[in-house]
C-alpha positions as a Markdown table, in Angstrom:
| # | Residue | x | y | z |
|---|---|---|---|---|
| 1 | Unk | 116.9 | 72.8 | 107.3 |
| 2 | Unk | 119.4 | 74.6 | 109.2 |
| 3 | Unk | 118.7 | 78.5 | 108.3 |
| 4 | Unk | 118.2 | 79.5 | 111.5 |
| 5 | Unk | 120.4 | 78.4 | 113.9 |
| 6 | Unk | 118.9 | 79.4 | 117.1 |
| 7 | Unk | 115.3 | 78.5 | 116.1 |
| 8 | Unk | 113.2 | 76.6 | 113.7 |
| 9 | Unk | 111.7 | 78.8 | 110.7 |
| 10 | Unk | 107.8 | 79.7 | 111.5 |
| 11 | Unk | 105.4 | 79.6 | 108.9 |
| 12 | Unk | 101.9 | 81.1 | 108.5 |
| 13 | Unk | 99.9 | 79.1 | 106.2 |
| 14 | Unk | 96.2 | 80.6 | 105.2 |
| 15 | Unk | 94.1 | 77.9 | 103.9 |
| 16 | Unk | 90.1 | 77.6 | 104.0 |
| 17 | Unk | 90.2 | 73.9 | 103.1 |
| 18 | Unk | 90.8 | 71.9 | 105.9 |
| 19 | Unk | 92.2 | 68.7 | 104.2 |
| 20 | Unk | 94.7 | 70.6 | 102.2 |
| 21 | Unk | 95.6 | 72.9 | 105.3 |
| 22 | Unk | 96.4 | 69.5 | 107.3 |
| 23 | Unk | 98.3 | 68.3 | 104.2 |
| 24 | Unk | 100.4 | 71.4 | 104.2 |
| 25 | Unk | 100.9 | 71.6 | 107.8 |
| 26 | Unk | 102.3 | 68.0 | 107.9 |
| 27 | Unk | 104.5 | 68.6 | 104.8 |
| 28 | Unk | 106.0 | 71.8 | 106.5 |
| 29 | Unk | 106.5 | 70.3 | 110.0 |
| 30 | Unk | 108.3 | 67.6 | 108.4 |
| 31 | Unk | 110.5 | 70.2 | 106.9 |
| 32 | Unk | 111.4 | 71.4 | 110.5 |
| 33 | Unk | 109.0 | 74.5 | 110.5 |
| 34 | Unk | 106.7 | 75.5 | 113.0 |
| 35 | Unk | 103.5 | 76.4 | 111.6 |
| 36 | Unk | 100.4 | 78.8 | 112.5 |
| 37 | Unk | 97.1 | 78.1 | 110.5 |
| 38 | Unk | 94.6 | 80.6 | 109.3 |
| 39 | Unk | 91.4 | 80.3 | 107.3 |
| 40 | Unk | 90.9 | 84.0 | 106.2 |
| 41 | Unk | 92.6 | 86.8 | 104.5 |
| 42 | Unk | 91.6 | 89.0 | 107.2 |
| 43 | Unk | 92.9 | 86.8 | 109.9 |
| 44 | Unk | 96.0 | 86.2 | 107.9 |
| 45 | Unk | 96.7 | 89.9 | 107.7 |
| 46 | Unk | 96.0 | 90.5 | 111.3 |
| 47 | Unk | 98.5 | 87.7 | 112.3 |
| 48 | Unk | 101.0 | 88.7 | 109.8 |
| 49 | Unk | 101.1 | 92.2 | 111.6 |
| 50 | Unk | 101.3 | 90.7 | 115.2 |
| 51 | Unk | 104.4 | 88.0 | 114.5 |
| 52 | Unk | 107.4 | 88.0 | 112.6 |
| 53 | Unk | 107.0 | 85.0 | 110.3 |
| 54 | Unk | 109.9 | 83.5 | 108.2 |
| 55 | Unk | 107.1 | 82.4 | 105.5 |
| 56 | Unk | 103.5 | 83.2 | 104.6 |
| 57 | Unk | 101.8 | 80.7 | 102.4 |
| 58 | Unk | 98.6 | 81.5 | 100.7 |
| 59 | Unk | 96.0 | 79.6 | 99.1 |
| 60 | Unk | 93.7 | 80.3 | 96.5 |
| 61 | Unk | 91.0 | 78.6 | 98.5 |
| 62 | Unk | 90.3 | 81.7 | 101.0 |
| 63 | Unk | 86.9 | 82.4 | 101.1 |
| 64 | Unk | 87.1 | 86.0 | 101.9 |
| 65 | Unk | 89.9 | 87.2 | 99.8 |
| 66 | Unk | 91.7 | 86.6 | 97.0 |
| 67 | Unk | 95.5 | 85.4 | 97.9 |
| 68 | Unk | 96.8 | 88.2 | 95.3 |
| 69 | Unk | 95.0 | 90.6 | 97.1 |
| 70 | Unk | 96.1 | 89.2 | 100.5 |
| 71 | Unk | 99.7 | 89.4 | 99.2 |
| 72 | Unk | 99.4 | 93.1 | 97.8 |
| 73 | Unk | 98.1 | 94.0 | 101.0 |
| 74 | Unk | 101.1 | 92.7 | 102.8 |
| 75 | Unk | 103.7 | 94.0 | 100.6 |
| 76 | Unk | 101.9 | 97.4 | 100.6 |
| 77 | Unk | 101.7 | 97.4 | 104.3 |
| 78 | Unk | 104.4 | 99.6 | 106.3 |
| 79 | Unk | 104.0 | 97.2 | 109.2 |
| 80 | Unk | 105.3 | 94.2 | 107.4 |
| 81 | Unk | 108.8 | 93.1 | 106.6 |
| 82 | Unk | 108.8 | 92.8 | 103.0 |
| 83 | Unk | 111.8 | 90.4 | 103.1 |
| 84 | Unk | 109.6 | 87.4 | 104.1 |
| 85 | Unk | 109.0 | 85.0 | 101.4 |
| 86 | Unk | 105.4 | 84.7 | 100.1 |
| 87 | Unk | 104.3 | 81.4 | 98.5 |
| 88 | Unk | 100.8 | 81.1 | 96.8 |
| 89 | Unk | 99.2 | 77.8 | 96.0 |
| 90 | Unk | 96.5 | 77.0 | 94.1 |
| 91 | Unk | 94.1 | 73.8 | 94.8 |
| 92 | Unk | 93.4 | 73.5 | 90.7 |
| 93 | Unk | 96.0 | 73.6 | 87.9 |
| 94 | Unk | 97.6 | 76.6 | 87.3 |
| 95 | Unk | 95.7 | 79.5 | 85.4 |
| 96 | Unk | 98.5 | 81.4 | 84.0 |
| 97 | Unk | 96.5 | 84.8 | 84.7 |
| 98 | Unk | 96.3 | 83.9 | 88.4 |
| 99 | Unk | 100.0 | 83.0 | 88.2 |
| 100 | Unk | 100.9 | 86.3 | 86.8 |
| 101 | Unk | 98.4 | 88.2 | 89.1 |
| 102 | Unk | 100.1 | 86.5 | 92.2 |
| 103 | Unk | 103.6 | 87.2 | 90.9 |
| 104 | Unk | 102.7 | 91.4 | 90.4 |
| 105 | Unk | 100.9 | 91.4 | 93.8 |
| 106 | Unk | 104.8 | 90.4 | 95.1 |
| 107 | Unk | 104.5 | 86.5 | 95.7 |
| 108 | Unk | 107.9 | 84.8 | 95.6 |
| 109 | Unk | 106.6 | 81.5 | 94.1 |
| 110 | Unk | 103.4 | 80.0 | 92.8 |
| 111 | Unk | 102.3 | 76.2 | 93.4 |
| 112 | Unk | 99.1 | 74.4 | 92.0 |
| 113 | Unk | 98.1 | 71.2 | 93.2 |
| 114 | Unk | 99.1 | 68.4 | 93.1 |
| 115 | Unk | 102.4 | 70.1 | 94.3 |
| 116 | Unk | 105.6 | 68.6 | 93.9 |
| 117 | Unk | 107.0 | 70.7 | 97.2 |
| 118 | Unk | 110.5 | 69.5 | 97.2 |
| 119 | Unk | 111.8 | 71.8 | 94.4 |
| 120 | Unk | 109.7 | 74.5 | 96.2 |
| 121 | Unk | 111.4 | 73.7 | 99.8 |
| 122 | Unk | 114.9 | 73.8 | 97.8 |
| 123 | Unk | 113.8 | 77.2 | 97.0 |
| 124 | Unk | 112.5 | 78.2 | 100.2 |
| 125 | Unk | 116.0 | 77.4 | 101.8 |
| 126 | Unk | 118.0 | 79.7 | 99.4 |
| 127 | Unk | 115.1 | 82.4 | 100.3 |
| 128 | Unk | 115.4 | 82.0 | 104.2 |
| 129 | Unk | 119.2 | 81.8 | 104.1 |
| 130 | Unk | 119.1 | 85.2 | 102.3 |
| 131 | Unk | 116.5 | 86.6 | 104.9 |
| 132 | Unk | 118.6 | 85.5 | 107.8 |
| 133 | Unk | 121.6 | 87.5 | 106.4 |
| 134 | Unk | 119.4 | 90.4 | 105.6 |
| 135 | Unk | 118.1 | 90.0 | 109.5 |
| 136 | Unk | 121.7 | 89.9 | 110.8 |
| 137 | Unk | 122.7 | 93.1 | 108.5 |
| 138 | Unk | 119.5 | 94.9 | 109.8 |
| 139 | Unk | 120.6 | 94.4 | 113.7 |
| 140 | Unk | 123.4 | 96.6 | 112.9 |
| 141 | Unk | 120.6 | 99.5 | 112.1 |
| 142 | Unk | 118.8 | 98.8 | 115.1 |
| 143 | Unk | 120.0 | 102.1 | 116.5 |
| 144 | Unk | 120.6 | 105.1 | 114.6 |
| 145 | Unk | 124.2 | 106.2 | 114.8 |
| 146 | Unk | 123.8 | 109.8 | 114.6 |
| 147 | Unk | 120.9 | 110.5 | 117.4 |
| 148 | Unk | 121.2 | 107.3 | 119.2 |
| 149 | Unk | 117.4 | 106.5 | 118.8 |
| 150 | Unk | 116.0 | 103.5 | 117.5 |
| 151 | Unk | 115.6 | 103.4 | 113.5 |
| 152 | Unk | 112.1 | 102.6 | 112.1 |
| 153 | Unk | 113.3 | 98.9 | 112.3 |
| 154 | Unk | 114.2 | 98.6 | 115.8 |
| 155 | Unk | 110.9 | 100.2 | 116.6 |
| 156 | Unk | 108.9 | 97.9 | 114.7 |
| 157 | Unk | 111.0 | 95.0 | 116.3 |
| 158 | Unk | 110.1 | 96.3 | 119.9 |
| 159 | Unk | 106.8 | 97.1 | 119.3 |
| 160 | Unk | 105.6 | 93.7 | 119.1 |
| 161 | Unk | 107.1 | 93.1 | 122.7 |
| 162 | Unk | 105.6 | 95.9 | 124.0 |
| 163 | Unk | 102.3 | 95.2 | 122.6 |
| 164 | Unk | 102.4 | 91.3 | 124.0 |
| 165 | Unk | 103.1 | 93.0 | 127.5 |
| 166 | Unk | 100.2 | 95.6 | 127.2 |
| 167 | Unk | 97.6 | 93.0 | 126.0 |
| 168 | Unk | 98.5 | 90.7 | 128.7 |
| 169 | Unk | 98.4 | 93.4 | 131.3 |
| 170 | Unk | 95.3 | 95.0 | 129.6 |
| 171 | Unk | 97.4 | 98.3 | 130.0 |
| 172 | Unk | 97.1 | 101.6 | 128.3 |
| 173 | Unk | 99.1 | 102.2 | 125.5 |
| 174 | Unk | 100.1 | 105.1 | 123.3 |
| 175 | Unk | 102.1 | 106.3 | 120.2 |
| 176 | Unk | 103.2 | 109.7 | 119.7 |
| 177 | Unk | 104.8 | 110.8 | 116.5 |
| 178 | Unk | 106.6 | 114.6 | 116.6 |
| 179 | Unk | 107.7 | 116.7 | 114.2 |
| 180 | Unk | 110.0 | 119.6 | 115.9 |
| 181 | Unk | 109.9 | 123.1 | 114.7 |
| 182 | Unk | 112.3 | 125.7 | 114.6 |
| 183 | Unk | 111.8 | 129.3 | 114.7 |
| 184 | Unk | 112.4 | 130.9 | 111.4 |
| 185 | Unk | 111.5 | 134.4 | 111.2 |
| 186 | Unk | 109.1 | 137.2 | 112.6 |
| 187 | Unk | 106.5 | 138.7 | 110.0 |
| 188 | Unk | 104.7 | 141.5 | 111.9 |
| 189 | Unk | 103.3 | 140.1 | 115.1 |
| 190 | Unk | 103.4 | 136.5 | 114.0 |
| 191 | Unk | 106.4 | 133.8 | 114.1 |
| 192 | Unk | 107.0 | 131.3 | 111.2 |
| 193 | Unk | 108.2 | 128.0 | 111.8 |
| 194 | Unk | 109.8 | 125.7 | 109.8 |
| 195 | Unk | 111.0 | 121.6 | 110.1 |
| 196 | Unk | 114.7 | 122.0 | 110.2 |
| 197 | Unk | 117.6 | 119.3 | 110.5 |
| 198 | Unk | 119.6 | 122.0 | 112.4 |
| 199 | Unk | 120.6 | 120.9 | 115.7 |
| 200 | Unk | 118.3 | 117.4 | 115.0 |
| 201 | Unk | 120.8 | 115.2 | 117.3 |
| 202 | Unk | 120.6 | 117.6 | 119.9 |
| 203 | Unk | 116.8 | 117.7 | 119.7 |
| 204 | Unk | 117.2 | 113.9 | 120.0 |
| 205 | Unk | 119.1 | 113.7 | 122.9 |
| 206 | Unk | 116.4 | 115.9 | 124.8 |
| 207 | Unk | 113.9 | 113.4 | 123.9 |
| 208 | Unk | 116.0 | 110.3 | 124.8 |
| 209 | Unk | 117.0 | 112.1 | 128.3 |
| 210 | Unk | 113.5 | 112.9 | 129.1 |
| 211 | Unk | 111.7 | 109.8 | 128.4 |
| 212 | Unk | 111.0 | 107.1 | 130.8 |
| 213 | Unk | 112.7 | 104.1 | 130.9 |
| 214 | Unk | 109.7 | 102.0 | 129.9 |
| 215 | Unk | 109.4 | 104.2 | 126.9 |
| 216 | Unk | 110.8 | 103.7 | 123.4 |
| 217 | Unk | 111.9 | 106.5 | 121.4 |
| 218 | Unk | 112.6 | 106.4 | 117.4 |
| 219 | Unk | 113.8 | 108.4 | 114.8 |
| 220 | Unk | 111.2 | 107.1 | 111.7 |
| 221 | Unk | 111.9 | 109.8 | 109.4 |
| 222 | Unk | 114.4 | 112.6 | 108.2 |
| 223 | Unk | 112.9 | 115.4 | 110.6 |
| 224 | Unk | 110.6 | 113.0 | 112.8 |
| 225 | Unk | 110.6 | 111.2 | 116.1 |
| 226 | Unk | 108.1 | 108.8 | 117.7 |
| 227 | Unk | 107.6 | 107.6 | 121.1 |
| 228 | Unk | 106.1 | 103.8 | 121.8 |
| 229 | Unk | 104.6 | 104.7 | 125.5 |
| 230 | Unk | 103.3 | 101.5 | 127.6 |
| 231 | Unk | 100.9 | 102.4 | 130.3 |
| 232 | Unk | 100.1 | 105.8 | 128.9 |
| 233 | Unk | 96.5 | 107.4 | 128.0 |
| 234 | Unk | 95.1 | 110.3 | 126.5 |
| 235 | Unk | 96.0 | 112.4 | 129.7 |
| 236 | Unk | 99.4 | 110.8 | 129.8 |
| 237 | Unk | 100.0 | 111.8 | 126.2 |
| 238 | Unk | 99.4 | 115.2 | 127.0 |
| 239 | Unk | 101.6 | 115.4 | 129.9 |
| 240 | Unk | 104.5 | 114.0 | 128.1 |
| 241 | Unk | 104.3 | 116.4 | 125.3 |
| 242 | Unk | 104.2 | 119.3 | 128.1 |
| 243 | Unk | 106.8 | 118.0 | 129.6 |
| 244 | Unk | 109.2 | 117.6 | 126.6 |
| 245 | Unk | 108.2 | 121.4 | 125.7 |
| 246 | Unk | 109.2 | 122.5 | 129.2 |
| 247 | Unk | 112.7 | 120.4 | 128.4 |
| 248 | Unk | 113.3 | 122.1 | 124.9 |
| 249 | Unk | 112.4 | 125.6 | 126.2 |
| 250 | Unk | 114.9 | 125.0 | 129.2 |
| 251 | Unk | 117.5 | 123.6 | 126.6 |
| 252 | Unk | 117.1 | 126.6 | 124.3 |
| 253 | Unk | 117.5 | 129.2 | 126.8 |
| 254 | Unk | 120.7 | 127.0 | 128.0 |
| 255 | Unk | 122.0 | 127.3 | 124.6 |
| 256 | Unk | 122.0 | 123.6 | 124.5 |
| 257 | Unk | 119.8 | 123.5 | 121.3 |
| 258 | Unk | 120.1 | 125.9 | 118.3 |
| 259 | Unk | 116.8 | 128.2 | 118.6 |
| 260 | Unk | 113.3 | 128.1 | 119.7 |
| 261 | Unk | 111.5 | 124.9 | 119.1 |
| 262 | Unk | 107.9 | 124.1 | 119.1 |
| 263 | Unk | 106.6 | 120.4 | 119.1 |
| 264 | Unk | 104.0 | 119.7 | 116.0 |
| 265 | Unk | 102.2 | 116.3 | 117.6 |
| 266 | Unk | 100.4 | 113.4 | 116.5 |
| 267 | Unk | 99.2 | 110.4 | 118.7 |
| 268 | Unk | 96.7 | 107.6 | 118.9 |
| 269 | Unk | 96.2 | 106.1 | 122.6 |
| 270 | Unk | 94.2 | 103.6 | 124.2 |
| 271 | Unk | 93.1 | 102.8 | 127.7 |
| 272 | Unk | 93.2 | 99.0 | 127.3 |
| 273 | Unk | 95.2 | 97.6 | 124.3 |
| 274 | Unk | 93.6 | 94.1 | 124.7 |
| 275 | Unk | 90.0 | 95.7 | 124.8 |
| 276 | Unk | 90.7 | 98.3 | 122.0 |
| 277 | Unk | 91.2 | 95.5 | 118.9 |
| 278 | Unk | 94.2 | 97.7 | 117.8 |
| 279 | Unk | 97.8 | 96.4 | 117.7 |
| 280 | Unk | 100.8 | 98.5 | 118.4 |
| 281 | Unk | 101.7 | 98.9 | 114.5 |
| 282 | Unk | 98.3 | 100.3 | 114.0 |
| 283 | Unk | 98.9 | 102.9 | 116.6 |
| 284 | Unk | 102.1 | 104.1 | 115.2 |
| 285 | Unk | 100.4 | 104.4 | 111.6 |
| 286 | Unk | 97.5 | 106.4 | 113.4 |
| 287 | Unk | 99.8 | 108.3 | 115.3 |
| 288 | Unk | 101.7 | 109.2 | 111.8 |
| 289 | Unk | 98.4 | 110.1 | 110.2 |
| 290 | Unk | 97.4 | 112.4 | 113.2 |
| 291 | Unk | 100.9 | 114.2 | 112.8 |
| 292 | Unk | 100.3 | 114.9 | 109.2 |
| 293 | Unk | 96.8 | 117.0 | 110.2 |
| 294 | Unk | 98.8 | 118.9 | 112.8 |
| 295 | Unk | 99.2 | 122.6 | 112.1 |
| 296 | Unk | 102.1 | 123.5 | 110.1 |
| 297 | Unk | 103.1 | 126.5 | 112.6 |
| 298 | Unk | 102.3 | 128.3 | 115.4 |
| 299 | Unk | 103.6 | 129.6 | 118.8 |
| 300 | Unk | 102.5 | 127.0 | 120.7 |
| 301 | Unk | 102.8 | 123.1 | 120.5 |
| 302 | Unk | 100.3 | 121.8 | 118.1 |
| 303 | Unk | 98.6 | 118.3 | 119.4 |
| 304 | Unk | 96.6 | 116.2 | 117.3 |
| 305 | Unk | 94.6 | 113.1 | 118.2 |
| 306 | Unk | 93.8 | 110.4 | 115.8 |
| 307 | Unk | 90.4 | 109.8 | 117.3 |
| 308 | Unk | 89.9 | 113.7 | 116.6 |
| 309 | Unk | 90.6 | 113.3 | 112.8 |
| 310 | Unk | 87.4 | 113.8 | 110.4 |
| 311 | Unk | 85.9 | 110.6 | 109.2 |
| 312 | Unk | 85.4 | 110.7 | 105.3 |
């Protein structure tokens, strides 16, 4: 198979049956795949978050989750690349209801044992060629052209590399999400603030210039930014926010940005990523959740940690 010219495709095979797992591994290796094996749905979801696989194979023999449920969790998760084909296999003759459930959950193909895999590999070659072209096209969108910041796609691609280093070195790690607010008007003794696109590129420039060389700054929504910050704990996040707010105040005074700006901030930080049992994509999700709980207006920056959110 010559779909990825720089490397062989990587397949993640999830199967609780040892004999079938080895059989699938051998067949895929014969067709040029590098294979990683899992035995449970939970482990599959975790590995699918941590590595950028080119193909997922989910067998109905999984003991802790149904293959369709794993497939649905992958398709609905923001951390996953939805262009990755998912094949569901069954150790028994095909049940029309199970087949339909798999397709409704987002599977690209459904096979029952004994499986004639040759037609499947022909389809997979087509799938992976299309995905390879999509990856190349996405590479052009690694950076947002208007802000000079990484896109959500670029941020996800770098998250794995930064996380791997932090895991290896037992470093602290933080993700910080920002929603800048611009002074709108005064009502009595209070000021009203709103999220505004006016001068957003200038705001992004301040973030890019004032971040450390090791930080990764991304434009993750219409009016939202995020920073992946290696070797940064809870205290480091608050120092970062204070520094950015000072620079925004200075830029406002110098008229290099339009209007006064206050920061709404949500973040998630761990003192040792390896000991936390949390990966970097999950830190991003937690930071965005914390940002959703930050006050919408106020005369000072509002900062909310995910760890301080109420547990329902």
